[in-house]
All heavy atoms as an XYZ file, in Angstrom:
783
protein
N     -67.276     13.977    101.643
C     -67.505     13.552    100.291
C     -68.824     14.110     99.836
O     -69.856     13.954    100.467
C     -67.511     12.004    100.298
C     -67.675     11.425     98.950
S     -67.363      9.647     99.110
C     -67.587      9.182     97.497
N     -68.833     14.763     98.708
C     -70.048     15.375     98.191
C     -70.443     14.734     96.895
O     -69.752     13.900     96.295
N     -71.582     15.095     96.407
C     -72.066     14.619     95.121
C     -72.629     15.762     94.317
O     -73.043     16.793     94.883
C     -73.097     13.467     95.301
C     -74.325     13.938     96.020
C     -75.431     14.372     95.325
C     -74.424     13.886     97.422
C     -76.577     14.803     95.973
C     -75.559     14.267     98.063
C     -76.671     14.717     97.379
N     -72.613     15.609     93.013
C     -73.114     16.643     92.117
C     -74.345     16.192     91.326
O     -74.507     15.003     91.049
C     -72.056     16.984     91.054
C     -70.830     17.685     91.713
C     -69.773     18.002     90.679
N     -70.350     18.924     89.723
C     -69.698     19.247     88.573
N     -68.555     18.679     88.260
N     -70.247     20.127     87.756
N     -75.203     17.092     91.097
C     -76.370     16.787     90.277
C     -76.288     17.644     88.984
O     -76.919     18.688     88.878
C     -77.666     17.141     91.024
C     -77.899     16.326     92.297
C     -79.143     16.898     93.031
C     -78.116     14.886     91.986
N     -75.460     17.177     88.043
C     -75.230     17.978     86.861
C     -76.422     18.135     85.946
O     -76.533     19.115     85.206
C     -74.117     17.235     86.115
C     -74.266     15.820     86.583
C     -74.752     15.902     88.009
N     -77.445     17.284     86.038
C     -78.582     17.404     85.160
C     -79.704     18.282     85.710
O     -80.648     18.581     85.047
C     -79.112     16.032     84.848
C     -78.121     15.240     84.074
C     -78.645     13.861     83.754
N     -77.610     13.071     83.147
C     -77.780     12.178     82.245
N     -78.991     11.901     81.855
N     -76.772     11.536     81.731
N     -79.580     18.656     86.961
C     -80.640     19.525     87.543
C     -80.692     20.887     86.911
O     -81.748     21.394     86.536
C     -80.483     19.641     89.067
C     -81.438     20.635     89.656
C     -80.629     18.249     89.749
N     -79.569     21.518     86.723
C     -79.528     22.847     86.132
C     -80.024     22.847     84.680
O     -80.864     23.623     84.333
C     -78.108     23.457     86.302
C     -78.052     24.774     85.543
C     -77.776     23.644     87.759
N     -79.480     21.950     83.816
C     -79.994     21.923     82.462
C     -81.530     21.662     82.373
O     -82.215     22.197     81.539
C     -79.224     20.824     81.763
C     -77.956     20.734     82.495
C     -78.325     21.046     83.940
N     -82.025     20.779     83.253
C     -83.439     20.500     83.248
C     -84.215     21.759     83.595
O     -85.283     22.047     83.029
C     -83.772     19.361     84.171
N     -83.732     22.496     84.567
C     -84.406     23.718     84.969
C     -84.400     24.753     83.826
O     -85.436     25.373     83.530
C     -83.738     24.357     86.200
C     -84.432     25.569     86.761
C     -83.761     26.073     87.995
C     -84.428     27.292     88.502
N     -83.761     27.880     89.666
N     -83.283     24.857     83.160
C     -83.219     25.775     82.005
C     -84.174     25.307     80.885
O     -84.794     26.109     80.216
C     -81.773     25.875     81.477
C     -80.897     26.685     82.369
C     -79.515     26.798     81.782
C     -78.618     27.602     82.731
N     -77.280     27.751     82.218
N     -84.263     23.973     80.679
C     -85.136     23.443     79.651
C     -86.576     23.815     79.990
O     -87.345     24.217     79.123
C     -84.950     21.929     79.558
C     -85.917     21.297     78.610
C     -85.712     21.414     77.216
C     -87.040     20.586     79.047
C     -86.620     20.866     76.351
C     -87.938     20.055     78.190
C     -87.720     20.142     76.804
N     -86.945     23.667     81.240
C     -88.346     23.997     81.633
C     -88.654     25.466     81.461
O     -89.733     25.852     81.035
C     -88.588     23.536     83.087
C     -88.642     22.063     83.314
C     -88.759     21.765     84.792
C     -89.802     21.437     82.553
N     -87.646     26.323     81.751
C     -87.834     27.747     81.548
C     -88.013     28.063     80.062
O     -88.863     28.862     79.672
C     -86.639     28.532     82.105
C     -86.611     28.554     83.646
C     -85.358     29.170     84.188
O     -84.500     29.608     83.420
O     -85.193     29.220     85.427
N     -87.181     27.389     79.209
C     -87.302     27.594     77.793
C     -88.638     27.111     77.251
O     -89.290     27.796     76.478
C     -86.176     26.850     77.057
C     -86.209     26.918     75.531
C     -86.016     28.346     75.045
C     -85.071     26.006     74.978
N     -89.076     25.945     77.759
C     -90.361     25.384     77.352
C     -91.497     26.355     77.733
O     -92.409     26.625     76.972
C     -90.575     24.065     78.007
C     -91.757     23.311     77.465
C     -91.845     21.931     78.066
O     -92.320     21.861     79.230
O     -91.456     20.980     77.433
N     -91.413     26.963     78.931
C     -92.417     27.863     79.394
C     -92.462     29.132     78.543
O     -93.545     29.626     78.114
C     -92.079     28.273     80.825
C     -93.191     29.021     81.568
C     -92.658     29.352     82.971
C     -93.740     29.312     83.999
N     -93.212     29.716     85.318
N     -91.252     29.633     78.140
C     -91.161     30.821     77.275
C     -91.767     30.524     75.903
O     -92.479     31.343     75.341
C     -89.672     31.228     77.154
C     -89.499     32.569     76.541
O     -90.359     33.457     76.813
O     -88.551     32.755     75.753
N     -91.448     29.342     75.345
C     -92.012     28.954     74.047
C     -93.519     28.836     74.099
O     -94.198     29.243     73.153
C     -91.373     27.659     73.545
C     -89.923     27.734     73.152
C     -89.405     26.361     72.807
C     -89.711     28.685     71.974
N     -94.058     28.330     75.193
C     -95.527     28.220     75.280
C     -96.154     29.593     75.355
O     -97.251     29.762     74.821
C     -95.929     27.313     76.438
O     -95.655     27.934     77.680
N     -95.529     30.547     76.009
C     -96.064     31.914     76.038
C     -96.071     32.508     74.604
O     -97.048     33.171     74.247
C     -95.214     32.764     76.967
C     -95.493     32.595     78.374
C     -94.798     33.687     79.261
N     -94.514     33.148     80.539
C     -93.317     33.101     81.125
N     -92.296     33.575     80.509
N     -93.193     32.613     82.295
N     -95.041     32.261     73.864
C     -95.001     32.804     72.488
C     -96.074     32.142     71.643
O     -96.740     32.819     70.856
C     -93.631     32.523     71.868
C     -92.562     33.410     72.464
C     -91.222     33.146     71.827
C     -90.163     34.020     72.485
N     -88.806     33.732     71.974
N     -96.304     30.823     71.814
C     -97.348     30.134     71.094
C     -98.717     30.679     71.444
O     -99.545     30.899     70.552
C     -97.276     28.645     71.325
N     -98.930     30.928     72.722
C    -100.203     31.512     73.173
C    -100.389     32.915     72.546
O    -101.518     33.217     72.117
C    -100.264     31.615     74.687
C    -100.500     30.323     75.409
C    -100.462     30.504     76.912
O    -100.562     31.623     77.424
O    -100.366     29.462     77.605
N     -99.356     33.661     72.468
C     -99.440     35.039     71.909
C     -99.861     34.929     70.445
O    -100.651     35.735     69.959
C     -98.141     35.772     72.072
N     -99.335     33.955     69.705
C     -99.716     33.856     68.281
C    -101.160     33.423     68.140
O    -101.823     33.901     67.227
C     -98.796     32.789     67.649
C     -97.396     33.260     67.408
S     -96.442     32.112     66.446
C     -97.095     32.437     64.815
N    -101.697     32.622     69.023
C    -103.080     32.229     68.954
C    -103.995     33.359     69.347
O    -105.026     33.590     68.728
C    -103.317     30.973     69.837
C    -104.784     30.686     69.938
C    -102.572     29.745     69.294
N    -103.577     34.100     70.336
C    -104.419     35.213     70.852
C    -104.625     36.296     69.820
O    -105.658     36.932     69.770
C    -103.793     35.788     72.157
C    -103.932     34.739     73.287
C    -104.475     37.080     72.568
C    -103.164     35.085     74.513
N    -103.620     36.514     68.973
C    -103.770     37.636     68.030
C    -104.690     37.300     66.851
O    -104.854     38.120     65.959
C    -102.383     38.139     67.571
C    -101.645     37.178     66.609
O    -102.097     36.012     66.484
O    -100.699     37.632     66.030
N    -105.300     36.119     66.832
C    -106.251     35.795     65.811
C    -107.626     35.911     66.430
O    -108.007     35.150     67.316
C    -106.038     34.388     65.264
C    -107.130     34.053     64.228
C    -104.664     34.238     64.668
N    -108.419     36.899     66.053
C    -109.768     37.111     66.656
C    -110.683     35.946     66.340
O    -110.514     35.248     65.343
C    -110.238     38.399     66.035
C    -109.321     38.779     65.004
C    -108.130     37.901     65.020
N    -111.648     35.803     67.182
C    -112.682     34.758     67.014
C    -113.359     34.974     65.642
O    -113.660     36.137     65.276
C    -113.678     34.910     68.164
C    -114.678     33.710     68.187
C    -115.520     33.775     69.414
C    -116.467     32.574     69.435
N    -117.246     32.545     70.699
N    -113.581     33.896     64.956
C    -114.222     33.980     63.644
C    -113.236     34.237     62.518
O    -113.644     34.526     61.398
N    -111.967     34.145     62.804
C    -110.918     34.379     61.813
C    -109.869     33.275     61.878
O    -109.883     32.484     62.835
C    -110.184     35.724     62.040
C    -111.074     36.898     61.823
N    -112.083     37.273     62.654
C    -111.084     37.820     60.804
C    -112.683     38.361     62.221
N    -112.108     38.719     61.092
N    -109.042     33.182     60.827
C    -107.915     32.243     60.896
C    -106.762     32.823     60.152
O    -106.924     33.780     59.352
C    -108.364     30.892     60.338
C    -108.767     30.866     58.886
C    -107.895     30.416     57.924
C    -110.029     31.277     58.516
C    -108.279     30.422     56.578
C    -110.428     31.230     57.224
C    -109.544     30.835     56.228
N    -105.551     32.264     60.408
C    -104.344     32.795     59.771
C    -103.945     31.967     58.582
O    -104.105     30.729     58.612
C    -103.226     32.796     60.797
N    -103.504     32.632     57.535
C    -102.935     31.934     56.363
C    -101.614     32.619     56.011
O    -101.398     33.796     56.340
C    -103.902     31.981     55.152
C    -105.151     31.266     55.397
C    -104.206     33.407     54.736
N    -100.749     31.864     55.378
C     -99.472     32.401     54.929
C     -99.475     32.423     53.399
O     -99.868     31.435     52.754
C     -98.318     31.497     55.393
C     -98.188     31.559     56.930
C     -98.869     30.602     57.712
C     -97.414     32.471     57.562
C     -98.763     30.642     59.082
C     -97.298     32.524     58.907
C     -98.038     31.596     59.681
O     -97.910     31.633     61.050
N     -99.117     33.561     52.842
C     -99.224     33.792     51.399
C     -97.944     34.419     50.903
O     -97.332     35.245     51.600
C    -100.395     34.737     51.077
C    -100.527     35.024     49.609
C    -101.694     34.178     51.618
N     -97.539     34.080     49.724
C     -96.367     34.700     49.094
C     -95.609     33.683     48.253
O     -95.659     32.504     48.453
N     -94.848     34.236     47.316
C     -94.065     33.376     46.417
C     -92.804     32.865     47.116
O     -92.639     31.666     47.291
C     -93.703     34.104     45.134
C     -94.915     34.441     44.321
O     -95.869     33.583     44.275
O     -94.994     35.486     43.706
N     -91.934     33.742     47.519
C     -90.698     33.324     48.169
C     -90.750     33.589     49.692
O     -90.568     32.637     50.460
C     -89.486     34.044     47.536
O     -89.636     35.426     47.700
N     -91.039     34.750     50.066
C     -91.205     35.095     51.487
C     -92.677     35.125     51.836
O     -93.437     35.863     51.242
C     -90.516     36.444     51.780
C     -90.421     36.752     53.243
C     -89.673     38.042     53.518
O     -88.674     38.312     52.831
O     -90.105     38.763     54.401
N     -93.071     34.299     52.769
C     -94.457     34.178     53.157
C     -94.859     35.260     54.152
O     -94.124     35.521     55.099
C     -94.724     32.805     53.782
C     -94.264     31.615     52.958
C     -95.090     31.464     51.725
C     -94.694     30.204     51.006
N     -94.892     30.287     49.611
N     -96.040     35.848     53.928
C     -96.580     36.856     54.829
C     -97.839     36.286     55.441
O     -98.617     35.603     54.785
C     -96.871     38.150     54.096
C     -97.347     39.268     54.962
C     -97.479     40.555     54.162
C     -97.984     41.673     55.086
N     -98.231     42.898     54.322
N     -98.059     36.603     56.710
C     -99.210     36.083     57.441
C    -100.392     37.064     57.315
O    -100.272     38.239     57.512
C     -98.840     35.889     58.915
C     -99.870     35.288     59.747
C     -99.280     35.020     61.166
N    -100.158     34.232     61.961
C    -100.557     34.619     63.185
N    -100.189     35.731     63.696
N    -101.397     33.830     63.834
N    -101.554     36.516     56.968
C    -102.761     37.282     56.841
C    -103.847     36.656     57.789
O    -103.905     35.445     57.923
C    -103.344     37.237     55.424
C    -102.547     38.043     54.442
C    -101.458     37.477     53.754
C    -102.869     39.336     54.201
C    -100.754     38.211     52.838
C    -102.116     40.108     53.275
C    -101.054     39.507     52.625
N    -104.640     37.486     58.392
C    -105.796     37.039     59.193
C    -107.004     37.290     58.394
O    -107.288     38.428     58.017
C    -105.819     37.818     60.539
C    -104.486     37.740     61.299
C    -106.959     37.304     61.402
C    -104.026     36.393     61.658
N    -107.790     36.224     58.130
C    -108.957     36.363     57.281
C    -110.178     35.814     57.981
O    -110.064     34.950     58.819
C    -108.753     35.641     55.914
C    -107.668     36.288     55.108
C    -108.447     34.177     56.117
N    -111.361     36.293     57.636
C    -112.597     35.817     58.309
C    -112.946     34.407     57.834
O    -112.731     34.048     56.706
C    -113.662     36.838     57.899
C    -113.144     37.529     56.696
C    -111.626     37.406     56.791
N    -113.534     33.665     58.692
C    -113.964     32.289     58.400
C    -115.022     32.281     57.320
O    -115.121     31.313     56.523
C    -114.498     31.605     59.682
C    -115.079     30.234     59.383
C    -113.374     31.436     60.714
N    -115.750     33.359     57.158
C    -116.814     33.439     56.148
C    -116.276     33.258     54.733
O    -117.020     32.857     53.821
C    -117.525     34.756     56.253
O    -116.659     35.862     56.031
N    -114.961     33.471     54.540
C    -114.413     33.313     53.216
C    -114.377     31.815     52.750
O    -114.295     31.542     51.617
C    -112.966     33.832     53.186
C    -112.791     35.339     53.275
C    -111.344     35.726     53.154
C    -113.585     36.032     52.163
N    -114.461     30.906     53.762
C    -114.427     29.496     53.422
C    -115.634     29.063     52.542
O    -115.510     28.029     51.844
C    -114.400     28.676     54.695
C    -113.159     28.804     55.536
C    -113.354     28.078     56.884
C    -111.945     28.280     54.832
N    -116.668     29.804     52.537
C    -117.832     29.470     51.718
C    -117.752     30.037     50.305
O    -118.552     29.719     49.434
C    -119.105     29.936     52.399
O    -119.133     31.353     52.448
N    -116.761     30.872     50.032
C    -116.604     31.511     48.711
C    -115.917     30.580     47.758
O    -114.857     30.033     48.033
C    -115.812     32.814     48.848
C    -116.391     33.854     49.775
C    -117.730     34.391     49.222
O    -117.919     34.499     48.029
N    -118.643     34.686     50.113
N    -116.501     30.365     46.535
C    -115.892     29.417     45.593
C    -114.482     29.776     45.176
O    -113.648     28.911     45.009
C    -116.824     29.524     44.369
C    -118.157     29.989     44.944
C    -117.792     30.859     46.098
N    -114.206     31.063     45.059
C    -112.830     31.457     44.609
C    -111.818     31.160     45.694
O    -110.674     30.749     45.423
C    -112.752     32.914     44.197
O    -113.368     33.740     45.188
N    -112.211     31.315     46.967
C    -111.310     30.990     48.083
C    -111.178     29.459     48.193
O    -110.075     28.968     48.468
C    -111.800     31.596     49.408
C    -110.762     31.555     50.498
C    -109.771     32.517     50.520
C    -110.792     30.546     51.446
C    -108.820     32.493     51.511
C    -109.829     30.542     52.452
C    -108.800     31.464     52.467
N    -112.233     28.724     47.951
C    -112.166     27.273     47.966
C    -111.212     26.749     46.893
O    -110.481     25.794     47.100
C    -113.593     26.677     47.743
C    -114.469     26.875     48.940
C    -115.901     26.386     48.730
O    -116.206     25.857     47.685
N    -116.718     26.601     49.693
N    -111.159     27.478     45.717
C    -110.216     27.098     44.686
C    -108.748     27.268     45.185
O    -107.894     26.436     44.861
C    -110.426     27.925     43.428
C    -111.662     27.503     42.667
O    -112.113     26.367     42.787
N    -112.239     28.428     41.912
N    -108.524     28.332     45.943
C    -107.190     28.510     46.526
C    -106.844     27.347     47.477
O    -105.692     26.868     47.538
C    -107.077     29.837     47.303
C    -106.927     31.094     46.450
C    -106.874     32.303     47.363
C    -105.658     31.010     45.607
N    -107.839     26.932     48.260
C    -107.633     25.813     49.213
C    -107.295     24.528     48.461
O    -106.452     23.731     48.893
C    -108.826     25.652     50.124
C    -109.116     26.815     51.064
C    -110.355     26.528     51.864
C    -107.900     27.071     51.987
N    -107.978     24.328     47.311
C    -107.696     23.136     46.522
C    -106.246     23.186     45.965
O    -105.547     22.182     45.966
C    -108.721     23.007     45.382
C    -110.092     22.640     45.966
C    -108.300     21.990     44.356
C    -111.241     22.736     45.006
N    -105.854     24.392     45.550
C    -104.458     24.563     45.035
C    -103.442     24.279     46.168
O    -102.416     23.631     45.937
C    -104.259     25.938     44.509
C    -104.950     26.244     43.209
C    -104.811     27.691     42.770
O    -103.982     28.452     43.310
N    -105.611     28.108     41.791
N    -103.821     24.770     47.365
C    -102.918     24.515     48.502
C    -102.781     23.019     48.798
O    -101.732     22.484     49.088
C    -103.411     25.253     49.741
N    -103.940     22.325     48.739
C    -103.923     20.873     48.975
C    -103.088     20.160     47.889
O    -102.341     19.220     48.203
C    -105.328     20.329     48.954
C    -105.437     18.827     49.181
C    -106.839     18.314     49.041
O    -107.733     19.002     48.528
O    -107.065     17.153     49.496
N    -103.255     20.562     46.597
C    -102.490     19.967     45.539
C    -100.960     20.210     45.708
O    -100.186     19.284     45.467
C    -102.917     20.523     44.155
C    -104.324     20.059     43.782
O    -104.825     19.115     44.386
O    -104.909     20.734     42.912
N    -100.602     21.383     46.139
C     -99.159     21.700     46.265
C     -98.543     21.167     47.534
O     -97.447     20.649     47.523
C     -98.963     23.212     46.174
C     -97.487     23.576     46.121
C     -97.279     24.949     45.521
O     -98.098     25.404     44.704
O     -96.268     25.546     45.921
N     -99.235     21.335     48.662
C     -98.639     20.991     49.950
C     -99.254     19.776     50.655
O     -98.625     19.254     51.585
C     -98.762     22.175     50.917
C     -98.149     23.448     50.414
C     -98.929     24.576     50.114
C     -96.767     23.548     50.198
C     -98.352     25.715     49.657
C     -96.215     24.727     49.751
C     -97.011     25.827     49.448
O     -96.466     26.962     49.018
N    -100.414     19.343     50.245
C    -101.074     18.251     50.979
C    -101.427     18.782     52.345
O    -101.924     19.876     52.527
N    -101.107     18.002     53.371
C    -101.378     18.419     54.711
C    -100.102     18.850     55.427
O    -100.057     19.069     56.656
C    -102.133     17.370     55.519
C    -103.519     17.133     55.027
C    -103.833     16.003     54.311
C    -104.474     18.108     55.258
C    -105.104     15.799     53.846
C    -105.783     17.918     54.797
C    -106.091     16.750     54.055
N     -98.998     18.903     54.707
C     -97.663     19.239     55.261
C     -97.292     20.639     54.803
O     -96.554     20.800     53.836
C     -96.627     18.252     54.845
C     -95.282     18.442     55.503
O     -95.269     19.042     56.617
O     -94.272     18.112     54.910
N     -97.812     21.679     55.488
C     -97.540     23.016     55.060
C     -96.205     23.492     55.641
O     -95.932     23.260     56.857
C     -98.679     23.973     55.509
C     -99.913     23.675     54.776
N    -100.287     24.368     53.643
C    -100.957     22.788     54.996
C    -101.457     23.905     53.189
N    -101.847     22.962     54.023
N     -95.372     24.115     54.872
C     -94.004     24.469     55.304
C     -93.975     25.505     56.428
O     -93.039     25.507     57.252
C     -93.357     25.055     54.069
C     -94.454     25.438     53.157
C     -95.600     24.528     53.472
N     -95.011     26.324     56.566
C     -95.008     27.346     57.639
C     -95.634     26.861     58.942
O     -95.688     27.570     59.896
C     -95.726     28.595     57.167
C     -95.122     29.287     55.958
S     -93.509     29.913     56.269
C     -93.821     31.191     57.431
N     -96.138     25.611     58.905
C     -96.800     25.145     60.074
C     -98.268     25.510     60.154
O     -99.020     25.037     60.975
N     -98.673     26.375     59.307
C    -100.076     26.804     59.216
C    -100.542     26.665     57.782
O     -99.811     26.173     56.901
N    -101.733     27.071     57.491
C    -102.280     27.009     56.141
C    -101.512     27.947     55.220
O    -101.462     29.170     55.457
C    -103.754     27.368     56.190
C    -104.513     27.297     54.835
C    -104.410     25.904     54.247
C    -105.940     27.705     54.996
N    -100.898     27.383     54.196
C    -100.111     28.172     53.233
C    -100.807     28.161     51.918
O    -101.194     27.119     51.354
C     -98.693     27.552     53.062
O     -98.102     27.388     54.347
C     -97.839     28.420     52.158
N    -101.095     29.332     51.350
C    -101.769     29.530     50.117
C    -100.746     29.789     48.997
O     -99.941     30.715     49.115
C    -102.747     30.719     50.166
C    -103.747     30.554     51.314
C    -103.476     30.900     48.827
C    -104.773     29.486     51.185
N    -100.744     28.983     47.919
C     -99.744     29.116     46.874
C    -100.128     30.163     45.846
O    -100.567     29.823     44.743
C     -99.652     27.694     46.264
C    -101.029     27.181     46.442
C    -101.547     27.785     47.756
N     -99.975     31.431     46.179
C    -100.153     32.508     45.187
C     -99.405     33.709     45.693
O     -98.905     33.746     46.831
C    -101.664     32.814     45.010
S    -102.475     33.628     46.387
N     -99.290     34.694     44.836
C     -98.562     35.920     45.207
C     -99.421     36.725     46.184
O    -100.630     36.632     46.281
C     -98.221     36.744     44.000
O     -99.432     37.329     43.443
N     -98.717     37.595     46.957
C     -99.447     38.464     47.912
C    -100.435     39.333     47.165
O    -101.561     39.541     47.631
C     -98.414     39.385     48.641
C     -97.784     38.712     49.801
C     -96.895     39.681     50.586
O     -97.371     40.758     50.911
O     -95.728     39.322     50.824
N     -99.991     39.951     46.069
C    -100.872     40.851     45.331
C    -102.154     40.158     44.845
O    -103.271     40.696     44.942
C    -100.170     41.461     44.137
C     -99.101     42.461     44.587
O     -99.204     43.021     45.712
N     -98.081     42.677     43.789
N    -101.993     38.925     44.346
C    -103.171     38.179     43.865
C    -104.109     37.892     45.035
O    -105.331     38.066     44.950
C    -102.731     36.846     43.247
O    -101.820     37.148     42.150
C    -103.905     36.072     42.734
N    -103.550     37.489     46.175
C    -104.367     37.220     47.362
C    -105.079     38.440     47.854
O    -106.284     38.401     48.151
C    -103.456     36.614     48.472
C    -104.237     36.160     49.647
C    -104.947     34.991     49.636
C    -104.230     36.907     50.805
C    -105.699     34.544     50.771
C    -104.910     36.514     51.960
C    -105.647     35.292     51.924
N    -104.386     39.558     47.945
C    -104.953     40.781     48.431
C    -106.120     41.239     47.496
O    -107.205     41.646     47.935
C    -103.924     41.909     48.535
C    -103.012     41.549     49.698
C    -104.568     43.286     48.735
C    -101.731     42.425     49.790
N    -105.925     41.096     46.166
C    -106.943     41.481     45.217
C    -108.181     40.568     45.368
O    -109.301     41.041     45.373
C    -106.461     41.340     43.759
C    -105.429     42.410     43.405
O    -105.342     43.434     44.152
O    -104.687     42.215     42.385
N    -107.951     39.255     45.572
C    -109.067     38.361     45.742
C    -109.826     38.672     47.021
O    -111.066     38.731     47.004
C    -108.531     36.907     45.786
C    -109.586     35.853     46.143
C    -110.569     35.667     44.968
C    -108.953     34.537     46.500
N    -109.115     38.848     48.120
C    -109.794     39.129     49.378
C    -110.533     40.425     49.341
O    -111.639     40.529     49.827
C    -108.770     39.153     50.546
C    -108.072     37.811     50.691
C    -109.379     39.552     51.895
C    -109.043     36.647     50.908
N    -109.961     41.443     48.678
C    -110.644     42.734     48.545
C    -111.925     42.582     47.762
O    -112.972     43.155     48.124
C    -109.731     43.743     47.837
O    -108.562     43.963     48.635
N    -111.894     41.818     46.689
C    -113.091     41.661     45.886
C    -114.167     40.829     46.610
O    -115.327     41.137     46.484
C    -112.754     41.017     44.530
O    -112.353     39.675     44.722
N    -113.691     39.853     47.387
C    -114.675     39.086     48.145
C    -115.316     39.877     49.257
O    -116.516     39.723     49.578
C    -113.998     37.820     48.733
C    -113.607     36.737     47.689
C    -112.854     35.592     48.413
C    -114.819     36.223     46.970
N    -114.526     40.719     49.905
C    -115.039     41.590     51.012
C    -115.977     42.650     50.488
O    -116.870     43.118     51.176
C    -113.936     42.228     51.796
C    -113.244     41.193     52.742
O    -113.917     40.257     53.187
N    -111.992     41.421     53.021
N    -115.806     43.115     49.212
C    -116.626     44.108     48.626
C    -118.000     43.585     48.243
O    -118.965     44.320     48.137
C    -115.951     44.712     47.410
N    -118.067     42.253     48.044
C    -119.335     41.603     47.626
C    -120.341     41.566     48.743
O    -120.126     41.469     49.851
C    -119.120     40.213     47.129
O    -118.048     40.081     46.267
């Protein structure tokens, strides 16, 4: 008379999946250099941008953050900071701030 452990195999697969997901999460964190952070920008399809922390002190960037708070609160749809403006507007703003 034998017995089966049907939950051992699914649990093992679950742990492997969890390990794989944690590697992917680490990879996303690693690709953001020190002194920078990631934001998502775009009207319909969001694009990820890596920007320097120094932009947080700029009044025009702070206005974007206020708009993001008004629109999303603390529940951002992408799981990260989402800026409610078009890509072109964001790129123009960042370019002008970096030129200053």
